[in-house]
N, C-alpha and C positions, 0 to 999 in steps of 0.2 A: 699325559692327558690335554689336551688342548683348555686353554685360558676361556675364550673366544664363545658364542653363542652355536650352534644350539647345545644346549645343554640335554644331557642323558638323563633314563627312567633312575638308574641309580643315583646320580645326583640329585636328583629330586628328592627321594628320598631320603638321600643323607640331611638334606636341607629340611624337611619336613621334621626330621631324626633331631636335628639341632634346635627347634620351635617347640619341640615335646610337643608334638600332633601324632597321635596313632595314627596307624595307615594300615591298611591290608592292601595287597594285591594278588589277584588270579589271573595266572597265563591261560590265555588261547590262543585260536587260529585268529589270523588278523580280521578284525571284521572293518569294513570301510562303510557301512549305512548301517541306521537304527534298525531295520528288519533283518539283517545278517544278525545283530544282536541281541534279538529277540531272545536266540536259544537259551542262553545265559543267566535270563533272568532268573530262574529256578534257584541257581548256584547265588549268588550276587544277589541278596535283600537290599531293598531302597533307592532312591530314587535315582532312575538313570536320566543320561542328559541326551540331551542333541547341542551342538553349537552351530551360531550363523556369524559371520565372519563377515562385515559390511562396513561398506563407505559412505561416505558422502560427498558429494561434488567437489567439496575441500576438499577434499582427503583427507578429513579427520574418519579414521577408524575404530570400530565397534566389537565387540565380541558379545554376543548374547548366547548365557548359557542357561537353558532351561529344559522343563520336564519330556524326555522323549516322546512321547505323545502328544504334546499340545502346538496349539497352529500361534504363529505369527503373523500380522496382516502389515504383510512387508508396505504396505500400501502409507500405513499411517503407522508403523512404530517410531519413524525418526522424530516426532511431536513428543513422544514419552522419555525419548534418550537424550535430547538436546542436538540432534545432525542437527546442520544447517540446510538440509534439502533432504529429498527423497532417497530413500540408499538402495543399494545394490551390494551386489556377494563381491568382494573383498578376490585379487588373484592371487593364484597360487606364487608367486615369487614373494608377493609381499606379508603371504601368510608364514612363509619360510624367513623372510627376513625381521619381521616384528615379532615372531611367536615361537620360531624353530621347529615348526609341524609341517608334514601335507597334508594336503585334503585327505577324508577320512579318519587322522587321527589331531583334529581339531578339541581342545582342551582348554579349561581355564587355569589347568596347570601351565597355560603357555604364560600365564604372567610373569615365569622365573624368568622368561630369556626375553620380555620388552623390557630391557634395561631404560630406554629412551623416554618410558612412558606415551609410547606412539596411541595404543591402544587403550580406549574405555573400556572398561569391563562390567559389564549387567548381565546380574543374576536374577531369575525369574522369582517371584514370590512364593508361590506355587512349587517350585523345585525347591527354597530352602522352609519349606517346613515340613518336610523330608526329615528326621534326626540324620540319615546316613543319607551323603552323596556319592555317585561313582562315577567316575571322567577317566579319560586313556590318560598313561602318566608318559606324556608327549612321544608314546607311540602305540598305534592299534592293537596289537597281538596280547596287550594287559587291558585289564581293568582294576584302577584303586578306589576304596572306600573308604571315605572320609567325613567326620563329622560335618554337617551344614555350618555349624559354628567356626570348627577349624579354618574352615574353607578362607571364611572372610579373617580369619587370621595370617591362613596362610598371604594371600592376596595385600594386607597389608604388608607383610615383612617383602613383602617385594617393592614395595614402594605403591603400591594400587590402593584407591578407594572407590573399591567397586559401587555400583548404584545398585539397590536392590528394589526393585519397580516391578509391578504387575504388569508384563510387555506378551503376553497371551490369551488369548480367547477363553 
């Protein structure tokens, strides 16, 4: 097993186990969009996520994790998250370099691969109001359910202090 990123889903699950964090994973066909994943709602309760990998003009990177149906105003969200300028979407090569995932598999669990703290993680307040939230475990052919309070513990254990902010309309 290689030492470097990106971590696998199995390595993520072992990390959660070492933290004593309960998690449940459901395997499914690969899904690349929120629309494709809607069919899973009946079998996976809780808040489902949409993730926006963003950057500002100074190459500061942000991952916004919000409830799947939420709307984020990309023209003004930079003022809420502390970006140096308006934000745009980060490129797939930076997504892989920093979070170890491909487009369509973007997840807050990518924090496990961000060893150098290049990404600021923002969890939307409305999402965190759910008792359980659901994220891809570094691949888009499964969904992992975790308590929202445990997502905060996971983030802290990876060396990140996520912002919990109201970033959605």
